[in-house]
Backbone as CSV, one residue per row, in Angstrom:
resi,resn,N_x,N_y,N_z,CA_x,CA_y,CA_z,C_x,C_y,C_z
1,UNK,42.083,207.347,16.749,42.951,207.405,18.509,43.537,206.013,18.857
2,UNK,44.891,205.763,19.107,45.480,204.693,19.296,46.160,204.860,20.191
3,UNK,46.135,204.138,21.548,46.782,204.192,22.991,47.258,203.034,23.144
4,UNK,48.473,203.032,23.702,48.997,201.815,24.051,49.861,201.836,25.431
5,UNK,49.584,200.962,26.314,50.360,200.913,27.635,50.846,199.511,27.729
6,UNK,51.891,198.881,27.639,52.196,197.443,27.781,51.468,197.170,27.014
7,UNK,50.736,195.660,27.057,50.364,194.802,26.334,48.771,195.294,26.068
8,UNK,48.407,196.714,26.603,47.103,196.702,26.347,46.728,197.668,25.255
9,UNK,45.633,198.017,24.470,45.892,199.407,23.390,44.284,199.472,23.569
10,UNK,43.946,200.864,23.262,42.609,201.179,22.947,42.623,202.062,21.847
11,UNK,41.649,201.571,20.920,41.829,202.011,19.486,40.100,202.165,18.910
12,UNK,40.192,203.001,18.213,38.653,203.732,17.507,38.550,202.052,16.917
13,UNK,36.840,201.764,16.777,36.265,200.930,16.474,36.359,201.009,15.075
14,UNK,36.518,199.926,13.987,36.154,200.062,12.655,35.593,198.989,12.264
15,UNK,35.176,199.214,10.629,34.236,198.361,10.189,34.912,196.771,10.432
16,UNK,35.819,196.418,10.434,36.249,195.130,10.550,35.881,194.392,12.184
17,UNK,35.530,195.348,12.963,35.337,194.864,14.397,33.731,194.733,14.633
18,UNK,33.034,195.136,13.561,31.694,195.267,13.776,31.331,193.991,13.932
19,UNK,31.678,192.635,13.626,31.096,191.258,13.824,31.758,190.775,15.225
20,UNK,32.502,191.343,15.851,32.904,190.992,17.518,32.364,191.986,17.987
21,UNK,31.666,192.979,17.887,30.999,194.081,18.459,29.642,193.240,18.781
22,UNK,29.001,192.808,17.534,27.850,192.082,17.307,27.604,190.937,18.308
23,UNK,28.689,190.177,18.229,28.546,188.902,18.949,28.451,189.269,20.358
24,UNK,29.479,190.117,21.223,29.160,190.847,22.436,27.913,191.339,22.405
25,UNK,27.560,192.303,22.124,26.187,193.028,22.414,24.992,192.167,22.135
26,UNK,25.181,191.289,21.489,23.838,190.143,21.357,24.007,189.019,22.219
27,UNK,24.950,188.956,23.273,25.264,187.963,24.111,24.825,188.209,25.574
28,UNK,23.704,187.593,26.198,22.809,188.246,27.460,23.829,188.162,28.544
29,UNK,24.712,187.198,28.687,25.567,187.353,29.521,26.648,188.245,30.001
30,UNK,27.352,188.655,28.516,28.134,189.785,28.647,27.081,191.271,28.894
31,UNK,25.907,191.174,28.255,24.920,192.512,28.654,24.120,192.665,29.571
32,UNK,24.138,191.417,30.453,23.270,191.415,31.399,23.478,192.933,32.599
33,UNK,24.560,192.935,32.649,24.871,194.411,33.552,24.703,195.384,33.169
34,UNK,24.247,195.251,32.023,23.630,197.015,31.423,22.404,196.852,31.368
35,UNK,21.723,195.722,32.074,20.091,195.778,31.724,19.626,195.079,30.364
36,UNK,20.111,194.121,29.785,20.179,193.532,28.471,20.382,192.104,28.735
37,UNK,19.452,190.951,29.371,19.769,189.986,29.949,19.497,189.042,28.500
38,UNK,19.076,189.471,27.487,18.917,188.744,26.312,19.419,189.232,25.241
39,UNK,20.684,190.135,25.384,21.498,190.859,24.710,20.566,192.010,23.957
40,UNK,21.166,192.882,22.672,20.632,193.986,21.897,19.766,193.517,20.689
41,UNK,20.349,192.423,20.774,19.316,192.301,19.040,19.663,193.246,17.874
42,UNK,21.085,193.440,17.661,21.552,194.143,16.776,22.093,193.852,15.783
43,UNK,21.943,194.024,14.467,22.717,193.255,13.490,24.042,194.103,13.191
44,UNK,24.974,193.300,12.413,26.201,193.717,11.933,26.092,194.849,11.304
45,UNK,25.118,194.949,10.262,24.786,195.978,9.500,24.589,197.565,10.384
46,UNK,23.767,197.503,11.177,23.310,198.432,12.233,24.810,198.858,12.957
47,UNK,25.525,197.990,13.306,26.898,198.347,14.351,27.723,199.292,13.127
48,UNK,27.681,198.634,11.802,28.359,199.446,10.834,27.954,200.968,10.394
49,UNK,26.697,200.977,10.382,26.027,202.085,10.465,26.386,203.187,11.364
50,UNK,26.446,202.767,12.794,26.655,203.286,14.189,28.430,204.088,14.029
51,UNK,29.047,202.854,13.570,30.491,203.129,13.786,31.029,204.323,12.610
52,UNK,29.849,204.178,11.273,30.414,204.990,10.358,30.040,206.657,10.850
53,UNK,28.932,206.883,11.813,28.686,208.056,12.061,29.688,208.457,13.529
54,UNK,30.660,208.090,13.996,31.380,208.209,14.963,32.137,209.350,14.838
55,UNK,32.887,210.326,15.725,33.383,211.415,15.631,34.008,211.788,16.909
56,UNK,35.083,212.166,17.049,36.044,212.143,17.834,35.018,213.366,18.890
57,UNK,34.529,214.537,18.099,33.909,215.478,18.729,32.564,215.022,19.066
58,UNK,31.561,214.067,18.923,30.641,213.539,19.600,30.493,212.350,20.469
59,UNK,30.550,211.372,19.480,30.707,210.103,20.155,31.875,209.291,19.403
60,UNK,32.615,208.216,19.993,32.950,207.184,19.726,33.175,205.780,20.297
61,UNK,33.099,204.837,19.203,33.277,203.404,19.865,34.651,203.187,19.670
62,UNK,35.416,202.316,20.741,36.907,201.974,20.539,36.494,200.536,21.327
63,UNK,37.612,200.109,20.676,38.053,198.331,20.987,39.374,198.292,22.124
64,UNK,39.178,197.593,23.163,40.221,197.176,23.823,40.804,195.870,23.464
65,UNK,42.037,195.913,23.515,42.599,195.137,22.699,43.914,194.613,23.773
66,UNK,43.925,193.113,24.236,45.071,192.928,24.903,46.019,191.741,24.208
67,UNK,47.305,192.013,24.264,48.065,191.318,23.398,47.560,190.591,22.079
68,UNK,47.090,191.743,21.231,46.600,191.701,20.313,45.275,190.920,19.901
69,UNK,44.620,190.789,21.135,43.287,190.245,20.858,42.136,191.035,21.666
70,UNK,41.122,191.391,20.672,40.207,191.982,21.634,39.482,191.277,22.304
71,UNK,39.271,192.398,23.464,38.861,191.722,24.814,37.750,192.423,25.446
72,UNK,37.229,193.612,25.041,36.424,194.497,25.297,35.978,195.881,24.389
73,UNK,35.173,196.561,25.104,34.880,197.906,24.073,34.824,198.871,24.813
74,UNK,34.737,200.143,24.605,34.935,201.198,25.278,33.561,202.132,24.613
75,UNK,33.204,203.254,25.194,32.424,204.296,24.265,32.630,205.595,24.930
76,UNK,32.506,206.773,24.347,32.355,207.898,25.088,31.802,208.736,24.282
77,UNK,31.148,209.557,24.882,30.079,210.864,24.648,30.757,212.010,25.230
78,UNK,31.066,213.001,23.938,31.336,214.287,24.549,30.182,214.939,24.792
79,UNK,29.931,215.535,26.184,29.027,216.160,26.738,29.207,217.616,26.414
80,UNK,30.206,218.255,26.368,30.554,219.322,25.903,31.206,220.232,27.359
81,UNK,31.628,221.300,27.055,32.131,222.114,28.285,33.170,221.245,29.664
82,UNK,34.025,220.567,28.432,34.865,219.648,29.264,34.325,218.240,29.978
83,UNK,33.475,218.017,29.886,32.196,216.747,30.628,32.230,215.640,29.174
84,UNK,32.468,214.622,29.763,32.366,213.538,28.885,31.305,212.183,29.732
85,UNK,30.831,211.283,28.959,30.444,209.956,29.762,31.095,209.037,28.632
86,UNK,31.571,208.442,29.919,32.575,207.276,29.591,32.123,205.633,29.864
87,UNK,32.078,204.679,28.956,31.570,203.433,29.478,32.827,202.602,28.949
88,UNK,32.707,201.439,29.720,33.953,200.203,29.550,33.328,199.078,29.875
89,UNK,33.632,198.018,28.950,33.072,196.673,29.021,34.116,195.996,28.727
90,UNK,34.604,194.829,29.822,35.637,193.927,29.559,34.637,192.842,29.387
91,UNK,34.637,192.327,28.028,33.820,191.156,27.600,34.421,189.654,27.926
92,UNK,35.910,189.580,27.814,36.297,188.360,27.915,36.492,188.199,29.596
93,UNK,35.548,187.497,29.912,35.768,186.818,31.093,36.808,186.462,31.881
94,UNK,37.714,186.154,31.340,39.264,185.863,32.035,39.913,187.098,32.150
95,UNK,39.506,188.428,31.561,40.318,189.330,31.630,39.318,190.341,32.926
96,UNK,38.252,189.788,33.314,37.514,190.572,34.391,37.987,190.361,35.734
97,UNK,37.668,191.350,36.419,38.127,191.776,37.884,39.604,191.341,38.264
98,UNK,40.481,192.011,37.296,41.849,192.078,37.117,42.437,193.341,37.144
99,UNK,41.548,194.627,37.346,41.761,195.772,37.353,42.128,196.517,36.388
100,UNK,41.983,196.110,35.222,42.107,196.577,33.875,41.050,197.679,33.565
101,UNK,40.065,197.752,34.325,39.221,199.237,33.726,39.703,200.305,34.706
102,UNK,40.708,200.410,35.637,41.158,201.559,36.035,41.966,201.738,34.968
103,UNK,42.994,200.826,34.569,44.108,201.198,33.884,43.843,201.830,32.506
104,UNK,42.640,201.491,31.850,42.446,201.714,30.637,41.522,203.116,30.819
105,UNK,40.938,203.423,32.212,40.043,204.680,32.157,41.505,205.622,32.525
106,UNK,42.196,205.351,33.318,43.782,206.397,33.313,44.211,206.624,31.870
107,UNK,44.427,205.515,31.048,44.782,205.794,29.764,44.072,206.926,29.027
108,UNK,43.027,206.665,29.047,41.997,207.527,28.294,41.592,208.777,28.799
109,UNK,41.477,209.253,29.983,41.097,210.233,30.590,42.509,211.095,30.114
110,UNK,44.011,210.894,30.258,44.949,211.514,30.049,44.859,212.014,28.473
111,UNK,44.169,211.517,27.656,44.219,211.723,26.024,42.799,212.332,26.041
112,UNK,41.765,212.104,26.596,40.541,212.655,26.553,40.494,214.352,26.884
113,UNK,41.081,214.726,28.086,41.067,215.816,28.579,42.443,216.651,28.310
């Protein structure tokens, strides 16, 4: 999946994204809002294994790119029956509180359903 709108892009997370995801997921300041003030303590290899099992039909991790730079991530779980759980995290603090979550969610829902 690759969705683009102006300077934003949502794309499937790939193996080359694992190191970036590990930096974000192990940063307590970024993960604090999700209840992990010390980060997740997850390795790059564990993330690689997770991404390798991603599927459009069950769960998919996605990267949020702005001006060709990763600024955050998304995840969705297909719950069946036309229902999904979606998570959005803008990890770059300079891009938080700018309405990007609303734009990204709108982009994604159009394609998902």
